[in-house]
N, C-alpha and C positions, 0 to 999 in steps of 0.2 A: 441243567435247565436254569435259566435265569428268571428274574422277576418278570421281565417283559413277556416271557412265553406263557405266563400264567395270569397276566393282568386281563381285566375285563375291558373289552373295547369301549371306546367312547360311544355314547348313544345320542342320536339326534332324531328329532321328529316327535318324540313322545309328548313334549309340552304343547306343540302345535295341535296334535290330535286331541289332547285333553281340552285345550281351549275351544276347539271347534265343537266338541260335544257339550261342554259347559255353556257356551253361547247359544247353542241350539236349544238345550233344555231351558235356559233362562228366557229365551224369546218365546217359547211355548207357554211358560208359566206367566210371563208378562202379558201375553195375549189372551190369558184366561183359557188356555187350551191344555191345561196340565194333565188331563186324562190322556192326551196324545203322547206325553212323556212316557207314560206306562206302556202305551202301544209301541212306541219306538224301542223302548227297552226290551219288551217281550218279543217283538218281531225281529229285531235286528241284533241287539247286543246279547241275546241269549245264544247266538250261534258260536261255534268254535272260533277262536282267534284266527285260525288259518283261513277261514272264509271271509274275514273282515280286513285283515292286515297283511302287509307285505314288509319283509325285512331284507335288507341287503347289507353285506359287509364289504367295505372297500377301503383299502389303506388303513385298516385298524379302526374304522368308524362304522358303527352299526346304525343304519338309517331305517327308521320306522315310518310307515305311512299307511293310511287307509287304502284299500283297493280302490281303483278309480271310480267304480260305480257307487261304492259306499260313500266316498267323499262327495261326489256329485249329489247324491241323494241328501246327505246331511246339509250341504250348502243350500240346496233348493228348499228343504224344510225350514232352515233358518231364515231364508229370504221370504218365504211365504208367511211364516209366523210373525215376522217383523213388519210386514206390509199391511198397515192399517187401512190402506185404500181399498183392500179387498175385504168384503164383509166377513165377519167371523164364521158365519154358517158355511160360506164357500171355502174358507181356509180349512174348516173342519172336514170337508169332503176332499179337498185337494191334497192335503198332507198324507192321509192314508193311501190315496191313489198313487202318490209319488213313491211311497214305501213299497207298495205292491209292484209298481213298474220297475223298481230297482231289483226286484226278485225276492222280496222278503214278505 
């Protein structure tokens, strides 16, 4: 067996996933909705990775991504948190509702 047979596949997608989570948490903090960071962490990220992530390996490349509903929910939460045209008290209701609607 040669080196190539034991090498770790290239991984893609992890950085993008990390950036989406970081941006979502930062938007919540900036909107003074930091308590919802804990809610998101406890309700979503406490689940097993198999419930949140998909991985595929093709041509020696391991592609990581959030499951579609998880990514959709995170992007929606990010958009809500960053939208200062919506009053904070409404965002405080809408964000947990989005998390609930996503199944968490």
